[in-house]
C-alpha positions in Angstrom: -53.9 -13.0 -8.6 -53.3 -10.6 -11.6 -51.2 -11.9 -14.5 -47.5 -11.2 -14.1 -46.3 -8.1 -16.0 -42.6 -8.5 -15.7 -40.8 -10.5 -18.4 -38.2 -12.7 -16.8 -34.9 -14.1 -18.2 -31.2 -14.3 -17.6 -27.7 -13.6 -19.0 -26.6 -16.4 -21.3 -23.2 -17.3 -22.8 -22.6 -17.0 -26.6 -19.3 -19.0 -26.6 -21.0 -22.0 -28.4 -22.6 -19.7 -31.0 -25.9 -17.8 -31.1 -27.9 -20.8 -32.2 -26.9 -22.5 -28.9 -27.8 -19.3 -27.0 -31.3 -19.4 -28.6 -31.7 -23.1 -27.7 -30.8 -22.2 -24.1 -33.3 -19.3 -24.1 -36.1 -21.7 -25.0 -35.0 -24.5 -22.7 -34.8 -22.2 -19.7 -38.1 -20.4 -20.5 -36.4 -17.0 -20.8 -38.7 -14.1 -21.8 -35.7 -11.7 -21.8 -32.1 -12.5 -22.5 -28.7 -10.7 -22.0 -25.5 -11.4 -23.9 -22.1 -9.9 -24.6 -21.5 -8.7 -28.1 -17.7 -8.6 -27.6 -15.1 -9.7 -25.1 -16.0 -7.7 -22.0 -12.4 -7.8 -20.7 -10.7 -6.5 -23.9 -10.8 -3.2 -25.9 -11.1 -5.2 -29.1 -14.1 -4.2 -31.3 -17.0 -6.5 -31.7 -16.6 -9.0 -34.5 -19.3 -9.1 -37.2 -21.6 -12.0 -36.6 -22.6 -14.3 -39.4 -25.5 -15.6 -37.3 -27.0 -12.1 -36.8 -30.1 -12.5 -38.9 -30.8 -15.9 -37.4 -30.5 -14.5 -33.9 -32.9 -11.6 -34.7 -35.4 -14.0 -36.2 -35.0 -16.4 -33.3 -35.5 -13.9 -30.5 -38.5 -12.5 -32.4 -40.1 -16.0 -32.8 -39.5 -16.6 -29.1 -41.1 -13.3 -28.2 -38.0 -12.3 -26.2 -38.3 -8.7 -25.0 -36.1 -6.9 -24.4 -33.0 -8.4 -25.9 -30.1 -7.0 -23.8 -26.3 -6.7 -24.1 -23.9 -5.9 -21.4 -21.1 -3.5 -22.4 -17.4 -4.1 -21.7 -16.3 -4.0 -18.1 -13.4 -1.8 -19.1 -15.5 1.2 -20.0 -15.3 4.2 -17.7 -16.8 7.2 -19.2 -16.2 9.2 -16.0 -12.5 8.6 -15.9 -10.1 11.4 -15.0 -7.8 10.2 -17.9 -8.7 11.5 -21.3 -7.3 8.5 -23.1 -9.5 6.1 -21.1 -12.5 8.3 -21.7 -11.9 8.3 -25.4 -11.4 4.5 -25.5 -14.6 4.1 -23.5 -16.6 6.3 -25.8 -15.3 4.5 -28.8 -15.9 1.1 -27.3 -19.5 1.9 -26.2 -20.3 3.4 -29.6 -19.1 0.2 -31.4 -21.0 -2.0 -29.0 -24.2 0.0 -29.6 -23.9 -0.5 -33.3 -22.9 -4.2 -33.0 -25.9 -4.8 -30.7 -28.2 -3.1 -33.2 -27.2 -5.7 -35.9 -28.3 -8.4 -33.4 -31.7 -6.8 -32.7 -30.6 -5.9 -29.2 -32.7 -3.3 -27.5 -30.6 -2.2 -24.5 -26.9 -2.1 -23.8 -26.1 -1.9 -20.1 -23.1 0.2 -19.2 -21.5 0.7 -15.8 -21.7 4.3 -14.4 -17.9 4.2 -13.8 -15.6 5.9 -11.3 -14.8 9.6 -10.8 -11.2 8.7 -9.9 -11.0 10.7 -6.8 -11.8 14.2 -7.9 -15.4 14.1 -6.8 -18.8 12.9 -7.9 -19.8 16.2 -9.5 -16.9 16.2 -12.0 -17.3 12.5 -12.6 -21.0 13.0 -13.3 -20.2 15.7 -15.8 -17.8 13.4 -17.6 -20.3 10.5 -17.6 -23.0 12.6 -19.1 -20.7 14.0 -21.7 -19.4 10.5 -22.6 -22.8 9.1 -23.0 -23.6 11.9 -25.5 -20.4 11.4 -27.4 -20.9 7.6 -27.6 -24.4 8.0 -29.0 -23.2 10.5 -31.6 -20.4 8.2 -32.7 -22.7 5.3 -32.9 -25.2 7.2 -35.1 -22.3 8.0 -37.4 -21.2 4.3 -37.5 -24.7 2.9 -38.0 -24.8 0.9 -41.2 -28.6 0.9 -41.4 -29.6 -1.8 -38.8 -30.2 0.7 -36.1 -28.4 1.5 -32.8 -29.2 0.0 -29.4 -30.2 2.1 -26.5 -27.6 2.6 -23.7 -28.8 2.2 -20.1 -26.7 3.1 -17.1 -26.3 0.6 -14.2 -26.1 1.5 -10.5 -22.9 0.6 -8.6 -22.1 -0.9 -5.2 -20.6 2.4 -4.1 -17.1 1.1 -3.5 -14.3 3.6 -3.5 -15.0 6.3 -6.1 -17.8 4.5 -8.0 -20.7 6.7 -9.3 -24.4 6.1 -9.0 -24.8 3.8 -6.0 -27.7 6.0 -4.9 -30.9 6.2 -6.8 -30.9 10.0 -6.8 -27.7 10.0 -8.7 -29.1 7.5 -11.2 -32.0 9.9 -11.6 -29.6 12.8 -12.3 -27.8 10.8 -15.1 -31.2 9.9 -16.6 -32.4 13.5 -16.7 -29.1 15.1 -17.7 -28.1 12.6 -20.4 -31.5 11.6 -21.6 -31.0 7.9 -20.9 -32.7 5.2 -19.0 -31.2 3.1 -16.2 -30.7 -0.5 -15.1 -30.9 -1.3 -11.4 -28.9 -4.3 -10.1 -30.6 -5.6 -6.9 -27.4 -7.0 -5.4 -25.6 -3.7 -6.0 -28.5 -1.7 -4.4 -28.5 -4.0 -1.4 -24.8 -3.8 -0.6 -25.0 -0.1 -1.3 -27.4 0.1 1.6 -31.0 -0.4 0.3 -32.9 -2.7 2.7 -34.4 -5.8 1.0 -35.2 -7.7 4.2 -39.0 -8.1 3.8 -41.9 -7.7 1.4 -42.6 -4.2 2.8 -38.9 -3.3 2.4 -38.9 -4.4 -1.2 -42.0 -2.3 -1.9 -40.3 0.7 -0.2 -37.1 0.3 -2.3 -39.3 0.3 -5.5 -41.0 3.4 -4.3 -37.7 5.1 -3.6 -36.4 4.1 -7.0 -39.5 5.5 -8.8 -39.4 8.7 -6.8 -35.7 9.3 -7.9 -35.8 7.9 -11.5 -39.5 8.0 -12.5 -40.3 6.1 -15.7 -36.6 5.9 -16.7 -36.3 2.4 -15.2 -35.6 0.2 -18.2 -34.4 -3.0 -16.6 -33.7 -4.9 -13.4 -30.6 -7.1 -13.0 -32.2 -9.4 -10.4 -29.4 -10.9 -8.4 -29.2 -12.2 -4.8 -26.2 -10.8 -2.8 -23.2 -12.7 -1.5 -22.4 -9.9 1.0 -24.3 -8.1 3.7 -26.4 -4.9 3.3 -24.3 -1.7 3.2 -21.0 -3.6 2.7 -20.3 -2.0 -0.7 -18.9 -5.4 -1.8 -20.1 -6.9 -5.0 -20.9 -10.6 -5.5 -23.9 -12.5 -6.8 -25.7 -15.5 -5.5 -28.7 -17.5 -6.9 -32.0 -16.1 -5.9 -32.9 -17.4 -2.5 -29.3 -18.4 -1.6 -27.9 -15.1 -0.7 -28.4 -12.3 1.9 -31.6 -10.8 0.3 -34.8 -12.0 1.8 -36.9 -14.1 -0.5 -39.9 -12.3 0.7 -38.6 -8.9 -0.6 -39.0 -9.9 -4.2 -42.8 -9.8 -4.4 -42.8 -6.3 -2.8 -40.2 -5.1 -5.3 -42.0 -6.6 -8.3 -45.3 -5.2 -7.1 -43.8 -1.7 -7.0 -42.2 -2.0 -10.5 -44.9 -3.4 -12.8 -43.8 -4.1 -16.3 -40.1 -3.7 -15.7 -38.2 -6.5 -17.4 -35.8 -8.7 -15.4 -32.4 -10.3 -16.3 -30.7 -12.5 -13.8 -26.9 -12.6 -13.7 -26.7 -15.2 -11.0 -24.1 -18.0 -11.1 -24.6 -20.7 -13.7 -25.6 -24.2 -12.5 -27.0 -27.2 -14.5 -29.5 -26.4 -17.2 -32.3 -27.9 -15.0 -31.2 -25.8 -11.9 -31.1 -22.6 -14.0 -34.5 -23.3 -15.5 -35.8 -23.9 -12.0 -34.4 -20.5 -10.9 -36.2 -18.8 -13.8 -39.5 -20.5 -12.8 -39.0 -19.4 -9.2 -38.5 -15.8 -10.1 -41.6 -15.9 -12.4 -43.6 -17.2 -9.4 -42.2 -14.5 -7.1 -43.1 -11.9 -9.8 -46.8 -13.1 -9.9 -46.9 -16.5 -11.3 -46.4 -18.5 -14.5 -48.3 -17.3 -17.6 -50.7 -19.6 -19.3 -49.4 -18.7 -22.8 -46.3 -20.6 -23.8 -43.1 -18.9 -25.0 -42.6 -19.2 -28.8 -45.1 -19.8 -31.6 
C-alpha cells in the first residue's frame, strides 16, 4: 500500500490557552489543526494573543500543515443587507490578519445565503465581498502576513449558496480563491457516499467542478440522511455515511489535508478517531509527529 498522502487532524478548542491546544494536537496525533481566532458567535474583533509566537513555533515543530482557522458563523458576504455585508467584510478581514499572526494558513468561511433574491445575485455579492475582505486585510496587515480565505460548501438549506460543487467551482474561478469541502454538508446536499465506488465518484465530480482549488476537507460523518439538507455531524463511522466510502474519497483526492469537526469525546476516543481516519486514508505513517 502506498504511503498516505493526506494529512489528518481535527478542530480543537482554544479556551484553555494555545499551549493546551498544542498539547492536545500532539496527544491526538494531529497533522493538521483548526481553531477559532475569535468568538464565532460575536462580531467582536479578534483579541491580540500573547501566545502567538509560541503557537507558531509549536505548530512548526509538530510539522502541522496546514494550520486552519474557521471564520465567524455570523459572516454572510452574500447578504441582501448592505450593513451585514459590510460587517461581514470587516470581520473576515480582521480574522485573516489575526490568523496570520498565529501562522494560520487557511481561514474557512461559509458561502452564505442569497436572502431570497436568487443565487446569481448572491454569487455576485459573495465574490465582491471576498475581494473587499482581502483588500482590507492587506491594508490592516502589520507585517506578519495574511491568511488565505477558503469558501466552504453548504447543506443547501433555504437560500444557502454553494451546496453544489459546480457553484463552488464558480466562486473559485471568479474570486480567485480555493475551497473547503465538508463531507457531511455534501452528503445531505445529495452527494452519494454509500460505498467505496461512490466516494471515488464524488471525488471525481468535485475535481471536475473545482479542479486544483480544493484546499481542505472537513471530514465529518452525517447525522441526517442523504439529500435531507439538514446539518449535523457525527463521529466517523457513527453516522449515515458508509465507512467504506472514505477510502474511495481519499483515493480520489490525494494530498488534500483533512480536518475533522466531529463531536468531542474523551481524549482517548478522539485520538482513536484520528487514528481510524489515518487508516482509512491509507495507513499510519512510520515517521512520528514532531522532532
